[in-house]
C-alpha positions as CSV (number, residue, x, y, z in Angstrom):
1,M,24.8,-15.1,46.3
2,A,27.2,-15.7,43.9
3,K,26.7,-15.1,40.5
4,K,25.5,-17.5,38.2
5,E,25.9,-18.4,34.6
6,F,23.2,-18.2,31.9
7,K,22.3,-22.0,30.7
8,A,22.0,-23.4,27.4
9,E,24.6,-21.6,25.2
10,S,22.8,-18.7,26.4
11,K,25.9,-16.0,26.4
12,R,26.0,-16.7,22.9
13,L,22.3,-16.5,22.4
14,L,22.3,-13.2,24.5
15,D,24.6,-12.0,22.0
16,L,22.7,-12.9,19.2
17,M,19.5,-11.2,21.1
18,I,21.3,-7.9,21.3
19,N,22.8,-7.5,18.2
20,S,21.2,-9.5,15.5
21,I,17.1,-10.8,16.3
22,Y,15.8,-7.1,17.0
23,T,15.8,-4.7,14.1
24,H,15.2,-1.6,15.8
25,R,16.0,-1.1,19.4
26,E,12.7,0.7,20.3
27,I,11.2,-2.5,20.4
28,F,12.4,-3.1,23.7
29,L,9.6,-1.3,25.4
30,R,7.2,-3.3,23.1
31,E,8.5,-6.3,24.6
32,I,8.8,-5.4,28.4
33,I,5.3,-4.1,28.4
34,S,4.0,-7.1,26.4
35,N,5.4,-9.3,29.3
36,A,3.9,-7.0,31.8
37,S,0.5,-7.6,30.0
38,D,1.0,-11.4,30.1
39,A,1.5,-11.1,33.9
40,I,-1.6,-9.4,34.3
41,D,-3.5,-11.7,32.3
42,K,-2.4,-14.4,34.2
43,L,-3.6,-13.3,37.4
44,C,-6.8,-11.9,36.1
45,Y,-7.6,-15.6,34.8
46,R,-6.3,-16.7,38.1
47,S,-8.9,-14.4,39.9
48,L,-11.8,-16.1,37.9
49,T,-11.8,-19.5,40.1
50,D,-9.5,-17.9,43.2
51,E,-11.4,-15.3,45.1
52,K,-8.2,-14.5,47.1
53,V,-6.9,-13.0,44.6
54,G,-8.4,-9.9,45.7
55,L,-8.1,-7.8,42.6
56,K,-11.0,-6.7,40.3
57,R,-10.2,-6.0,36.5
58,E,-10.0,-2.3,37.0
59,D,-7.4,-2.8,39.5
60,F,-4.6,-4.3,37.1
61,A,-2.5,-1.6,35.3
62,I,1.4,-1.2,34.2
63,H,3.2,1.8,35.2
64,I,6.1,3.4,33.5
65,H,8.8,5.6,35.5
66,A,11.6,7.3,34.2
67,D,14.7,8.8,36.3
68,P,16.9,10.8,33.8
69,D,19.0,11.9,36.5
70,G,19.5,8.0,37.8
71,R,19.4,7.0,33.8
72,T,16.8,4.3,34.9
73,L,13.5,3.4,33.2
74,T,11.0,1.3,35.4
75,V,8.2,-0.8,33.8
76,S,6.0,-2.7,37.0
77,D,2.9,-4.5,36.6
78,N,0.8,-6.1,39.4
79,G,0.7,-9.5,37.9
80,I,1.4,-12.8,38.9
81,G,4.8,-12.3,39.6
82,M,7.9,-14.7,40.0
83,D,9.4,-17.1,42.8
84,E,13.1,-18.2,42.6
85,S,12.9,-21.2,40.5
86,E,10.3,-19.3,37.9
87,L,13.4,-16.7,38.2
88,E,15.9,-19.2,37.2
89,N,14.1,-21.1,34.8
90,N,12.4,-18.1,32.8
91,L,15.3,-15.1,33.2
92,G,18.3,-17.7,33.5
93,I,17.7,-19.8,30.9
94,I,17.0,-17.7,27.5
95,A,14.6,-18.8,25.3
96,S,12.5,-20.3,28.2
97,S,8.8,-18.8,28.5
98,G,7.1,-19.0,31.3
99,T,3.9,-17.7,29.3
100,Y,4.2,-20.4,26.7
101,Q,3.9,-23.1,29.4
102,F,1.2,-21.1,31.0
103,R,-0.6,-21.3,27.8
104,Q,-0.1,-24.9,27.4
105,E,-1.1,-25.9,30.8
106,V,-4.7,-24.0,30.4
107,D,-5.1,-24.9,26.7
108,S,-8.0,-22.2,26.6
109,E,-8.6,-19.9,23.6
110,D,-9.6,-17.0,25.7
111,V,-5.8,-16.6,27.2
112,D,-5.0,-14.2,24.4
113,I,-1.3,-13.2,25.0
114,I,1.5,-13.5,22.6
115,G,4.5,-14.2,24.6
116,Q,5.8,-17.9,23.7
117,F,9.7,-17.6,23.0
118,G,11.3,-16.3,26.0
119,V,13.4,-13.6,24.3
120,G,11.3,-10.4,24.7
121,F,12.6,-9.4,28.3
122,Y,16.7,-9.9,26.9
123,S,15.7,-7.0,24.4
124,A,15.9,-4.7,27.1
125,F,19.8,-5.2,26.9
126,M,19.7,-3.2,23.5
127,V,19.5,-0.4,25.6
128,A,20.5,-1.3,29.0
129,D,23.6,-2.0,30.6
130,H,22.2,-3.4,33.8
131,I,18.7,-4.7,34.7
132,T,16.9,-5.5,37.9
133,V,14.0,-7.3,38.3
134,V,12.1,-7.1,41.3
135,T,9.3,-9.6,41.6
136,K,6.9,-11.4,44.4
137,K,4.7,-14.4,43.1
138,Y,0.9,-14.5,43.7
139,G,0.4,-16.4,47.1
140,A,4.3,-16.2,47.9
141,D,5.5,-14.5,51.2
142,Q,9.2,-14.0,50.0
143,A,9.9,-11.4,47.1
144,F,13.3,-11.9,45.1
145,R,15.8,-9.8,43.0
146,W,17.1,-10.8,39.9
147,E,20.1,-8.8,38.4
148,S,22.4,-8.9,35.4
149,D,24.7,-6.9,33.5
150,G,24.1,-9.0,30.3
151,A,26.3,-12.2,29.1
152,D,28.4,-12.3,32.4
153,G,25.5,-13.9,34.2
154,Y,23.1,-12.9,37.1
155,T,22.4,-12.9,40.6
156,I,19.2,-13.9,42.7
157,T,18.7,-12.4,46.1
158,P,15.6,-12.3,48.5
159,C,14.4,-8.6,48.8
160,E,11.0,-6.9,50.0
161,R,8.4,-5.7,47.5
162,D,5.1,-4.5,48.4
163,G,2.1,-6.4,46.7
164,V,2.6,-8.9,43.7
165,G,3.5,-8.1,40.8
166,T,7.2,-7.4,38.8
167,D,9.4,-4.4,38.5
168,I,12.0,-4.0,35.4
169,I,14.5,-1.5,36.2
170,M,16.8,-0.6,33.3
171,H,19.7,1.3,33.7
172,I,20.0,2.9,30.5
173,K,23.4,2.7,28.7
174,P,25.7,5.9,28.1
175,D,25.3,8.1,25.1
176,G,27.8,7.7,22.8
177,E,29.1,9.7,19.4
178,E,26.2,8.3,17.3
179,E,24.1,6.7,20.0
180,N,21.5,8.5,22.1
181,Y,20.2,6.2,24.7
182,A,19.0,9.0,26.9
183,E,16.0,9.5,24.4
184,F,14.6,6.4,26.0
185,L,14.4,8.4,29.5
186,Q,12.4,11.3,28.0
187,E,8.4,11.6,28.3
188,Y,8.0,12.3,25.0
189,T,9.6,9.2,23.7
190,L,8.1,6.9,26.0
191,R,4.8,8.5,25.5
192,N,5.2,7.8,21.1
193,L,6.4,4.3,21.7
194,V,3.5,3.3,23.8
195,K,1.3,4.9,21.3
196,K,3.1,3.3,18.3
197,Y,3.4,-0.4,19.5
198,S,1.2,-1.0,22.6
199,D,-1.7,1.4,22.3
200,Y,-3.8,-1.6,22.5
201,I,-2.4,-3.3,25.2
202,R,-5.7,-4.2,27.0
203,W,-4.5,-2.7,30.5
204,P,-3.7,0.5,31.4
205,I,-0.3,1.7,30.7
206,R,0.1,4.6,33.0
207,M,3.0,7.2,33.6
208,E,3.5,10.6,35.7
209,V,3.7,13.5,32.7
210,T,4.3,16.9,33.1
211,K,1.7,19.4,32.2
212,S,0.6,22.9,32.2
213,R,-2.1,24.9,33.4
214,K,-3.3,28.6,33.9
215,K,-2.4,29.7,37.4
216,E,-5.5,30.5,39.7
217,D,-4.6,34.2,40.1
218,S,-3.4,34.8,36.8
219,P,-5.3,37.8,35.2
220,E,-7.3,37.1,32.2
221,D,-5.5,39.8,30.0
222,K,-1.7,38.6,30.9
223,P,-2.4,34.6,31.6
224,E,0.5,33.2,33.4
225,Y,0.8,29.3,33.4
226,E,2.5,26.6,36.0
227,S,3.8,23.3,35.2
228,Y,2.5,20.3,37.3
229,R,2.7,16.6,37.3
230,E,-0.1,14.2,36.7
231,V,-0.3,10.3,36.4
232,E,-1.8,9.8,32.7
233,T,-3.1,6.5,31.2
234,L,-1.0,6.3,27.7
235,N,-2.6,3.9,25.5
236,S,-6.4,3.6,24.3
237,M,-6.7,-0.5,25.4
238,V,-9.8,-0.8,23.4
239,P,-9.3,-1.0,19.7
240,L,-12.0,0.6,17.5
241,W,-11.6,-2.8,15.6
242,Q,-13.0,-5.2,18.5
243,R,-16.0,-3.4,19.2
244,K,-19.4,-4.2,17.5
245,K,-19.5,-2.3,14.0
246,S,-22.8,-1.2,14.9
247,D,-21.3,0.6,17.9
248,V,-18.7,2.7,16.1
249,T,-20.0,5.9,14.5
250,R,-18.7,7.3,11.1
251,E,-17.4,10.1,13.1
252,E,-15.1,7.9,15.4
253,H,-13.8,5.8,12.1
254,D,-13.0,9.2,10.9
255,K,-11.3,10.5,13.5
256,F,-9.4,7.2,14.2
257,Y,-8.3,7.2,10.5
258,Q,-7.3,10.8,10.5
259,E,-4.9,10.4,13.6
260,K,-3.5,6.9,13.0
261,F,-2.5,7.7,9.2
262,N,-1.8,11.4,9.6
263,D,-4.5,12.6,7.0
264,F,-6.3,15.7,7.2
265,T,-9.1,14.4,4.7
266,P,-11.7,11.9,6.3
267,P,-11.4,8.3,4.5
268,Q,-14.0,7.9,1.3
269,S,-14.9,4.5,2.4
270,V,-14.6,2.1,5.6
271,I,-14.6,-1.7,5.4
272,T,-15.2,-3.8,8.6
273,V,-13.9,-7.5,8.8
274,S,-14.4,-9.8,11.5
275,A,-13.5,-13.5,10.6
276,E,-13.3,-16.8,12.0
277,G,-12.0,-20.4,10.5
278,Q,-8.8,-21.1,9.7
279,V,-7.2,-17.7,10.7
280,S,-9.2,-15.5,13.0
281,Y,-8.8,-11.7,12.7
282,K,-10.3,-8.2,12.8
283,A,-9.6,-5.5,10.3
284,L,-10.5,-2.2,9.8
285,L,-9.8,-1.2,6.2
286,Y,-9.9,2.6,4.7
287,I,-10.0,3.9,1.3
288,P,-8.8,7.5,1.2
289,A,-10.5,10.3,0.0
290,R,-7.2,11.3,-1.9
291,P,-3.8,10.1,-2.5
292,P,-0.9,10.8,-0.4
293,Y,1.2,13.3,-1.8
294,D,4.1,10.9,-2.2
295,Y,1.4,7.8,-3.5
296,Y,2.9,7.8,-7.2
297,S,6.6,8.3,-5.8
298,A,9.1,5.5,-5.6
299,D,8.8,6.5,-1.6
300,Y,5.7,5.5,-0.9
301,E,5.5,2.2,1.1
302,R,2.1,0.6,1.0
303,G,1.0,-2.0,3.7
304,L,-1.5,-2.8,6.4
305,Q,-0.8,-2.2,10.1
306,L,-0.4,-5.8,11.7
307,Y,-1.1,-6.6,15.3
308,S,-1.3,-9.5,17.3
309,A,-3.4,-9.7,20.6
310,G,-3.3,-5.4,20.6
311,V,0.3,-5.6,20.2
312,M,1.6,-4.2,16.8
313,I,3.9,-6.4,14.9
314,M,4.6,-4.5,11.6
315,D,3.9,-0.9,10.6
316,R,3.6,-1.7,7.0
317,C,3.2,-5.2,6.5
318,Q,3.1,-5.8,2.7
319,D,2.2,-9.2,2.2
320,L,-1.5,-8.5,3.5
321,I,-2.5,-6.3,0.6
322,G,-1.4,-6.0,-3.2
323,D,-0.1,-3.5,-5.3
324,H,-3.4,-3.3,-7.2
325,F,-4.8,-2.0,-3.9
326,G,-2.0,-0.5,-2.5
327,F,-3.8,2.5,-1.7
328,V,-5.9,0.8,1.1
329,K,-5.0,1.7,4.7
330,G,-5.8,0.0,7.8
331,V,-5.1,-2.5,10.4
332,V,-5.4,-6.2,10.8
333,D,-5.4,-7.9,14.3
334,S,-4.9,-11.8,14.4
335,P,-4.5,-14.0,17.8
336,D,-3.6,-16.4,15.2
337,L,-0.1,-15.3,13.7
338,S,2.8,-17.8,13.7
339,L,5.3,-15.1,15.3
340,N,9.1,-15.2,14.8
341,I,11.5,-15.0,17.2
342,S,11.7,-11.5,17.3
343,R,7.9,-10.6,16.7
344,E,8.7,-8.5,14.2
345,L,8.2,-10.7,11.0
346,L,6.2,-14.4,10.6
347,Q,7.6,-17.7,10.9
348,H,5.1,-18.9,8.1
349,D,3.0,-17.1,5.3
350,R,0.1,-19.5,4.9
351,Q,-1.9,-17.5,7.7
352,L,-0.9,-14.2,5.9
353,K,-1.9,-15.7,2.6
354,L,-5.3,-16.5,3.8
355,I,-6.0,-13.0,5.2
356,A,-4.8,-11.4,2.4
357,N,-7.0,-13.2,-0.1
358,N,-10.0,-12.3,1.9
359,I,-9.0,-8.7,2.3
360,E,-8.9,-8.4,-1.5
361,K,-12.4,-9.9,-1.9
362,K,-13.6,-7.4,0.7
363,V,-11.8,-4.4,-1.1
364,K,-13.0,-5.5,-4.5
365,G,-16.5,-5.9,-3.0
366,E,-16.7,-2.6,-1.2
367,L,-15.6,-0.8,-4.8
368,E,-18.3,-2.7,-6.5
369,R,-20.6,-1.6,-4.4
370,M,-19.6,1.9,-4.8
371,L,-19.6,1.6,-8.6
372,K,-23.3,0.1,-8.6
373,E,-25.0,2.5,-5.6
374,D,-22.3,5.6,-5.8
375,R,-21.4,6.4,-9.0
376,E,-20.2,9.7,-8.5
377,G,-18.2,8.7,-5.1
378,Y,-16.8,5.9,-7.5
379,E,-15.4,8.0,-10.1
380,K,-14.1,10.4,-7.4
381,F,-12.4,7.2,-6.5
382,F,-11.1,6.3,-9.9
383,Q,-9.9,9.9,-10.6
384,N,-7.6,9.8,-7.5
385,F,-6.6,5.9,-7.6
386,G,-7.6,4.4,-11.2
387,R,-4.2,4.4,-12.4
388,Q,-3.2,1.9,-9.7
389,L,-6.2,-0.3,-10.9
390,K,-4.8,-0.2,-14.7
391,V,-1.2,-0.9,-13.3
392,G,-2.4,-3.8,-11.3
393,C,-3.7,-5.1,-14.6
394,L,-0.4,-5.1,-16.1
395,N,1.7,-6.1,-13.4
396,G,2.2,-10.1,-13.5
397,Y,1.5,-10.2,-17.2
398,G,-2.2,-9.9,-16.4
399,A,-2.4,-12.1,-13.6
400,K,-5.1,-9.7,-11.8
401,R,-6.7,-8.9,-15.1
402,D,-10.0,-10.7,-14.3
403,L,-10.0,-9.5,-10.8
404,L,-9.9,-5.8,-12.0
405,Q,-11.2,-5.4,-15.5
406,D,-14.9,-4.9,-13.8
407,L,-13.8,-1.7,-12.0
408,L,-12.0,0.0,-14.8
409,L,-13.7,3.0,-16.2
410,F,-13.0,4.5,-19.9
411,Y,-14.3,7.7,-21.2
412,S,-16.8,7.1,-23.7
413,S,-17.1,8.7,-27.4
414,T,-20.9,8.5,-27.3
415,E,-21.9,8.8,-24.0
416,K,-19.2,11.7,-22.9
417,K,-18.7,10.2,-19.6
418,L,-16.7,7.6,-17.9
419,V,-18.1,3.9,-18.7
420,T,-17.2,0.3,-17.8
421,L,-16.5,-2.3,-20.3
422,A,-19.6,-4.1,-19.0
423,E,-21.8,-1.0,-19.9
424,Y,-19.9,-0.8,-23.2
425,V,-20.9,-4.5,-24.0
426,D,-24.6,-3.9,-23.4
427,R,-25.0,-0.9,-25.6
428,M,-23.2,-2.5,-28.6
429,P,-25.0,-3.6,-31.8
430,E,-25.5,-7.2,-32.4
431,S,-23.3,-7.0,-35.4
432,Q,-20.4,-5.3,-33.8
433,K,-17.3,-7.6,-33.6
434,Y,-15.4,-5.6,-31.3
435,I,-14.7,-3.1,-28.3
436,Y,-13.3,-0.1,-30.2
437,Y,-10.7,2.3,-28.9
438,A,-8.4,5.2,-29.3
439,S,-5.5,6.4,-27.4
440,G,-4.5,10.4,-27.2
441,E,-3.7,13.1,-24.7
442,N,-7.7,13.9,-24.2
443,A,-11.0,13.5,-25.2
444,A,-11.5,16.4,-27.4
445,A,-8.4,15.8,-29.7
446,M,-9.7,12.3,-29.8
447,D,-13.1,13.4,-31.0
448,N,-11.5,14.3,-34.5
449,L,-8.9,11.4,-35.2
450,P,-9.2,10.9,-39.2
451,Q,-8.8,6.8,-38.5
452,T,-12.2,7.2,-36.1
453,E,-14.1,8.9,-39.1
454,L,-16.0,5.8,-40.4
455,L,-17.0,4.6,-36.6
456,R,-18.3,8.1,-35.8
457,E,-20.1,8.3,-39.0
458,R,-21.7,4.9,-37.9
459,N,-22.1,6.1,-34.6
460,M,-20.1,3.3,-32.9
461,E,-18.8,4.0,-29.5
462,I,-14.9,4.4,-29.1
463,L,-13.4,4.4,-25.5
464,Y,-11.0,7.0,-25.3
465,L,-7.4,6.2,-23.5
466,T,-5.8,9.2,-22.0
467,D,-3.9,7.7,-19.2
468,Q,-0.3,6.6,-19.5
469,P,-0.9,2.9,-18.4
470,D,-3.7,2.6,-21.4
471,Q,-0.9,2.4,-23.7
472,L,-0.3,-1.1,-22.6
473,L,-3.7,-2.1,-20.9
474,M,-5.7,-3.1,-23.8
475,E,-2.7,-5.4,-25.1
476,I,-2.9,-7.2,-21.6
477,L,-7.1,-7.5,-21.5
478,R,-7.6,-8.4,-25.1
479,E,-10.9,-9.5,-24.9
480,Y,-14.0,-8.8,-22.5
481,K,-17.0,-11.3,-22.5
482,D,-15.5,-12.7,-25.9
483,K,-15.1,-9.1,-27.4
484,P,-12.0,-8.6,-28.4
485,L,-10.7,-5.5,-28.0
486,R,-9.3,-3.7,-31.2
487,S,-7.9,-0.1,-31.9
488,A,-9.8,2.3,-33.8
489,V,-6.8,4.1,-35.5
490,D,-4.4,0.8,-35.9
491,G,-4.8,-1.7,-38.4
492,D,-8.2,-2.9,-40.4
493,L,-11.6,-2.0,-38.3
494,D,-13.2,-5.1,-40.0
495,L,-16.7,-3.5,-40.2
496,E,-19.4,-4.9,-41.9
497,D,-20.0,-3.1,-45.5
498,M,-17.0,-1.7,-45.1
499,P,-16.3,0.9,-48.5
500,E,-14.6,-1.1,-51.7
501,E,-11.3,-0.6,-51.9
502,K,-10.5,2.5,-54.1
503,G,-8.6,0.6,-56.7
504,A,-5.1,0.4,-55.4
505,D,-3.8,-0.4,-58.6
506,A,-4.7,2.3,-60.3
507,Y,-2.6,4.3,-57.9
508,K,0.4,1.9,-57.9
509,E,2.7,4.1,-59.3
510,A,1.8,6.8,-56.9
511,L,1.8,4.6,-54.1
512,D,5.3,3.2,-55.2
513,F,6.7,7.0,-55.9
514,I,5.7,8.0,-52.2
515,K,7.1,5.1,-50.9
516,E,10.5,5.3,-52.7
517,V,10.5,9.1,-51.6
518,L,10.2,8.0,-47.9
519,G,12.1,5.4,-47.8
520,E,12.5,3.4,-44.5
521,E,10.4,6.1,-43.0
522,V,7.9,3.8,-43.6
523,D,6.8,0.1,-43.9
524,E,3.9,0.5,-46.4
525,V,2.0,3.1,-48.2
526,R,-1.5,2.1,-49.0
527,V,-5.3,3.4,-50.1
528,S,-7.0,4.2,-46.7
529,R,-10.5,2.4,-46.6
530,K,-11.2,4.3,-43.4
531,L,-10.8,8.0,-44.1
532,K,-13.4,10.2,-45.3
533,T,-12.6,13.7,-45.3
534,H,-8.9,13.8,-44.0
535,P,-6.1,13.2,-46.3
536,V,-3.9,11.2,-44.5
537,C,-3.1,8.7,-41.4
538,L,-0.7,6.4,-39.8
539,T,-1.7,2.8,-38.8
540,C,0.5,0.2,-37.4
541,G,0.4,-3.6,-38.6
542,E,0.5,-6.6,-36.3
543,G,2.8,-6.7,-33.1
544,V,3.5,-3.7,-31.3
545,S,1.5,-0.6,-31.7
546,F,1.7,2.9,-31.7
547,E,1.0,3.0,-27.8
548,M,3.5,0.4,-27.0
549,E,6.1,2.2,-28.9
550,R,5.2,5.6,-26.9
551,Y,5.2,3.8,-23.5
552,F,8.5,2.0,-23.9
553,A,10.3,5.0,-25.3
554,A,9.3,6.8,-22.1
555,A,9.8,3.9,-19.9
556,Q,12.5,1.3,-21.3
557,P,14.0,3.6,-24.6
558,E,17.0,1.0,-24.5
559,M,14.5,-1.6,-25.5
560,G,14.1,0.4,-29.2
561,L,10.5,-1.0,-30.0
562,K,8.9,0.3,-32.9
563,A,5.7,-0.1,-34.5
564,K,5.5,-0.6,-38.1
565,R,4.3,2.4,-39.8
566,I,1.7,2.2,-42.7
567,L,0.9,5.6,-44.4
568,E,-2.8,5.5,-45.7
569,L,-3.9,7.7,-48.2
570,N,-7.1,9.3,-48.8
571,V,-6.9,9.1,-52.8
572,E,-10.2,11.5,-53.2
573,H,-8.7,14.5,-51.3
574,P,-7.6,17.4,-53.0
575,A,-3.9,16.9,-51.0
576,F,-3.4,13.6,-52.8
577,A,-5.0,15.1,-56.2
578,A,-2.1,17.9,-55.7
579,L,0.8,15.5,-55.2
580,E,-0.4,13.0,-58.2
581,G,-0.6,16.6,-60.7
582,A,3.3,17.5,-59.5
583,R,4.3,13.8,-59.6
584,S,4.7,14.3,-63.3
585,A,5.1,17.7,-63.9
586,E,7.4,19.0,-60.8
587,P,8.8,15.7,-59.1
588,E,10.9,17.7,-56.5
589,K,7.5,19.3,-55.4
590,A,5.7,16.2,-55.3
591,K,8.8,15.0,-53.0
592,K,8.2,18.0,-50.8
593,Y,4.2,16.8,-50.9
594,A,5.0,13.6,-49.8
595,Q,7.3,14.3,-47.0
596,V,4.6,16.8,-45.9
597,L,1.6,14.2,-45.6
598,L,4.0,12.0,-43.6
599,N,4.8,14.3,-41.4
600,Q,1.1,15.3,-40.9
601,A,0.3,11.8,-40.0
602,K,2.8,11.6,-37.5
603,L,1.2,14.3,-35.8
604,I,-2.2,13.1,-35.8
605,A,-0.7,9.7,-34.1
606,G,1.3,11.5,-31.5
607,L,4.6,10.7,-33.1
608,P,7.8,12.9,-33.0
609,I,8.8,14.5,-36.5
610,G,12.4,14.6,-35.7
611,D,13.1,18.0,-37.2
612,P,10.2,20.5,-36.3
613,S,12.4,23.3,-38.0
614,G,12.9,21.8,-41.0
615,Y,9.5,20.7,-41.5
616,T,8.4,24.5,-41.1
617,D,10.9,25.3,-43.6
618,L,9.5,22.5,-45.9
619,L,6.1,24.2,-45.8
620,C,7.4,27.6,-46.3
621,S,9.2,26.4,-49.4
622,L,6.1,25.0,-50.8
623,W,4.9,29.0,-51.3
624,T,8.0,29.7,-53.1
């Protein structure tokens, strides 16, 4: 039969198929297997009403055969097959889909097949320079052979085939300097691709594989082994998420998670979702028991595996899970997805948004359950991923603040353990206006902060912030349950019955002297109302806090953000008395006292003192 030309601008479309539509050439095997599965689906559906089919459900299968010597890869099915006119229409016209027409004809939700564009078959030309299709349609006596080298056209000729179904025979391209097409003839590669993309195709995918066994007459002390060939089913077929929740044991979940996501540790928590409505989908979500080694690095990629009817569409679909819950691993399977032509992305994101919103609620609900029912387990989780929740609050200028704030934990100065904001507020005296917090490297250091003396004297609770995101977190949260958050070390504590200001006018000359000595190093010098036993501290005014200054100094130093520096002095402390005495008798010594007090205040505030060596010399000079 003479060679026929492709129709409907098919030459240009075929070139687009091979070079543009698919991102990864390994996708071809997923597409060919999916088409085979769809063909079996059609005949299986037919068998429900046609007793002549003569095949039971367990009789259907897909077979893969690789011939490295002949450089051919064959995928065979015993599905419904095609006749000459269907070969002409389905393979002669690119983007004509027999599966799509079948779905339109049966109009049944029970037909769970995803082929719809009629282009997946041509993805094989990414790896093959010649494709032969041998097919025999159910109910027909004649089989046909379709052959093509690509854009030059195709031929259709009668042939013989035992039984109904289709063989796709791909002659693999020769290898080039940078192209290793022979890998698609290797057992290892084929096994991995089936596992990766087609593990949950509902029909068994079988291939003859090489195995090893001990020879029967081999001695026990020096065993000898021999290789043999055996047909093996490569895919799991029924995914865990399609089984009833009550039928899946925790051990099965642990094994599935560890194998699927390459984790040596079982997950801390399992979330099972089965939803019907605007978008139907099933999901298995896992909260890991520990962060991956690269979790807090730029290399980490979040996202859930996305399936449609058991076929993997995306390995990491980031649209399904936000950054704030980026630690969650799992799979989502939906038959309602609007797939694009390559089945690698989506045409519309409406379905994804609906699924993502529901998943977000499910994850938060599970974390709330852990917080309430398994506090020890939740604190372990928070130790692993609490920073991610905090960063989630910061992202988008607090867009997820309301979602996440009840999940946050902070170390309490009075409880000596991690507490929630809700627990803090529940313990607040009626007269307390604010939720107080303080930042530092660790709780032990903050237990003795001079600025918190007054609060600790009144046994008022302070939240200790020790993690880097905490430095901005309170600026984003601002308040919780109508209680403003206020730094215990910056600005006015605004307590009832605050000590009277100790005669700032009486110390005006001393304060002016210190300000003149320190110059632009401080913005203001004042008498402290906070300090009880300590001589000095630094606080900041409105706007940028010391926490924000430290954060941006590390993250974005070019911004040059700087907090206002207010030096507070305890005028009843001997250090101030020494300075005051030296001011008139030994002015140069008084200047040194002022510098020492400023550097002490900087150290307490966690700010750099600029010249440590100079500061040491300054201290030593006071002894001479």
